[in-house]
N, C-alpha and C positions, 0 to 999 in steps of 0.2 A: 864841474860846480864847488866839489869838496875844496880842490886845491885852490882855487879863486878865494872861499870864505877863510881858509886858511891864510891864506898870503893878507888878505884884509884885517884879518882881527891880529895879525903881527906890523900892519901900520905904524909907524909914529904917529902920536896924536896930533902933531901940527900939518899932517900930510893930510891923513885923514879928516880932518878939520877943512882941508881945501877942497876936497873930493866933493864932501858932503855940500858945500857952498855953491860948489859947481851944478850938484844936483838940484840944490834948491831953485837957483837961477833957471835951468831948464824947467822946471816945474812951473814955475809962474808964466816962463814964456809959453809952454804949452797952454795953461788955464787962457790966457791973454789972447790965444791964435782960434782956442776953443770958441770963447765967446763972440770974437768976430768973425766966425765961419758963418758963413749963410747959404753955403750948398747942401748938397745932399747928404744925410749921414751915412746912409748905406748904398753903395754900388751895386749896382745888379752883377751877379757872379754870370747867370746864364745868357749864354750869344744865341740862344734858340729864338729865332723868329715867330711872333706872334702869329697866329691863323688870323686868316682876313673874314669877317665875319658874313662877308656877302658870299664866301667859295663855297660850293657845293656842298655836302654831307657827304662822308664815305658811307657806302652800304654796309648793310648789316652782312656777317660772316653767315654760311649755312648752320652753322652752330646756334650764333643768336636769335635766326629766325626757328629755327626747332624748339629752344630755350622760350622763347617767346609765348609759341605754340602751347608748350609744353605745361607751362607753369602755372596755368589759372586751375588745370586739370589735378595737378600734384598738390595744389594747395588746398583743394576740396578734400581729396582722398588723406592727405596726411595733414590736419590742421595743427597738430604739434610743431612741426617743422619750423625751425626759424630760416632765415635767410641762407644762412651758409650750408644749413642742413639740405634745402630745397635745392641748391645749387650743385652741391656734390652729387644730389641723388638723381637730377636731370644731366649733370655730366656722364656719368654711369651708364645711365639710359642710351646717353648719343655714344657712349664706347661701344657699348654692346648691341646698338641697332644693324639690321642689316642694310643690305646695300640699297634694295627696294625700298625699304624705309627712309633712309638718307635721301633716296634720290629727288625727290618733290623740292625739298630745302637745297639741294646744292643746286638744282636746275633753276629758282627762284635767285639764289645768290650768285649765279651767273649772268642771269638777265640784269638783273640791278648793277651788277658791275660795270655789264658794259653799256647800261644807260649811264652810268656815273663816270666812264672813262669819256665819253662823247660830250656831255656837261660840262665836265670839267676842262675839254679839248677847246668846246664852246667859249666857256668861261675866259681862259686863258689868253686867247684871242681877243677877245672882247676886250679884257684889263691891257692887254698889251695895247690894244690901239688908242685906247683913252691915255694911257701913259706917251704914247707917241705924239698924240694931239696936244697934251699940255706941253710938250716939249717944245714943240713946233710954234707955240703962240710967244 
C-alpha cells in the first residue's frame, strides 16, 4: 500500500486527473445501479437447512433431566445465586454424583431417546410418503 501511495503522489497531474475522472464515473455508475437494485441487500451465508417445525423434538439428556429436577431445590437453598451460579453449582453436583444417583436420569434419558428414535423414524417415513405422493401428482 505504501508503494502504491508513493506512485500515486509521483504521477503527473494530467494522468492523476484522468484516473480521478474514471473513479468519478465508476462511482456514478455504482450509485445508479444501487438505486435500481430491487433484490435482497444481504445474502444468507449460512447454508444450514432450517428445522421442520413439525418434526419431533429431541429428548433432553440425562444432565438436563437432572438439572431440571434439582434447579428448584437449589434456588430455594441458595436464593442469592443467579442463573450462572446455579448452573455451575448443579453441574458440579452432577459431576460429583454417584452412579446410583445418576442412574434414574440416565435411564429416563435412554427411554426418551428410544421413543424419539421411533417417532423420528415414523415421521420421516410419513414425510417421505407425502413428498412421493406430491411428486406423482
